[in-house]
N, C-alpha and C positions, 0 to 999 in steps of 0.2 A: 503493499499500499502506499502511496508516495501524494503529497504534500497534502492531504488533505485531514480531517477528523472524523471518524467514524464514532457516535454516540447510541446504544441500542438501547430500546427499553423491553423489558419484562412482566409477566406477573397476568393476572388470571384475567376473566372475562370483568369489565366491568368495572376497572378501579383504577379507572384513571391514567393509562395512557397514551391516549391521546390531546389529553386535555394537557400533562402536561409536556408532549414534543412541543404543541404547538404555544405553547406555553416560552419553552426553552427556544423555538421557535424565532419567534418573536422579541425577545430579549436578544439576540445575535444577530438578528437581520436589523434592529438599531442599533447596535455598536459599528455595525459596517459588512457585518459578515454576508458571506454568500452562503445561503441554507437550500441544504434539499432535504423535503420532511417526503415522508416512502412509509412503505408497510411489507409485510408479507403474514402471509404468503399471497403477490402480488408483484408492485411497484413497474411491471414497466409488462408493456401490452402484451408476451408471450406468456407471463406470470402470473396476469390477470385472469387470463384465459383457462391458465391449469385450474389457479383460486375457483375458479366456477368449478371447473370438476370437480374440486376435492371438497370445496364446502357445499352443493347444495344437490339433494336428491338424498340414496337411502344411504344411514351412517355406516353399515354394513358393505355396503359393494365393491371394501376396495377393502382386501386384504394388509393387515400388519405395515409389508412387507412393500408391497404394490403404493400404499398411500409416500410411506415415509420416501423411496423412488421420486413419485410426484413430487412432491415437496421438496426436493433435491434439481430436478427440471428447473420448479419453477425456479428456486434460490439461483441457480446458474445463471438463469438471464437474467434476473433481477441485475444479478453482477454484471457482466457484460454491459447490458446494455444502461444500467443507471449508477451503481453504487460505485465500479472503477472510473468513468469517464468522471462524473460529480469526484469524485477522492481524488482523482489525478488530474483537475484544474481546478483544488484547492479548498473545495469547497467542505463546509463544514454536513455532514449526511447527520438526519437523526432518523433512525427508523424502528416504527412500531411491530415490535417482534422481528428474532434472525432465528438463528441456529438452535439458540438455547431453548425455542420455544418449541423445538422439533425431538430435540429429548424428551422432552415432557407428554408433548400428547404422543407420538407415535413411539418413542420408546416405552417410560414407565405408563402411562395409561395404556398405551394401545398395543405393547408388549410387540413388538419390534425388535428384534435385536441388538444390544447393542454396539456391539462389531459392528452390525454393515453403520449405524451409524455413525460412530468414528472412521470408518474406511468412505465414508460419502463425504463428512465432513473434511478430512483430511486432503481428502481430491479437488472438492469441490470447491471450497473457500478458499483455497490457496493462500492468498498474503492478505486476503478482506475478511478481517477481524475487526468486531468495534473494540478501539482503546479502552472503552466506559460500558458495562450492560451496567444497566440503572433498572431496579427491580419496585 
């Protein structure tokens, strides 16, 4: 990761992640920083299409492995099309959820093998990792 600053926000549903992202973005923008606010799953056109696949429909239509693979496909597109370009130009990126959510939702709650998640994280994320994760 070069140039920019990447901060992710994690937590359960409805705890105020999006509110805190907006508040920090406003503060940083007022200080003259370029800020990119994004989310996962989603954050790029391809990732938003995958988000729609994962979040809409029957909760049991995907196996834990398939859902994990979909999440990492979405994340890779997000990295390539949104995160890396913003960070390369020196922007501050604020992301509502990131890789920790996959460990929680698809891993701990969904039953996907932690080894699979770790392997995908190593390969997919490369150097695009938050400098801070706020929970």
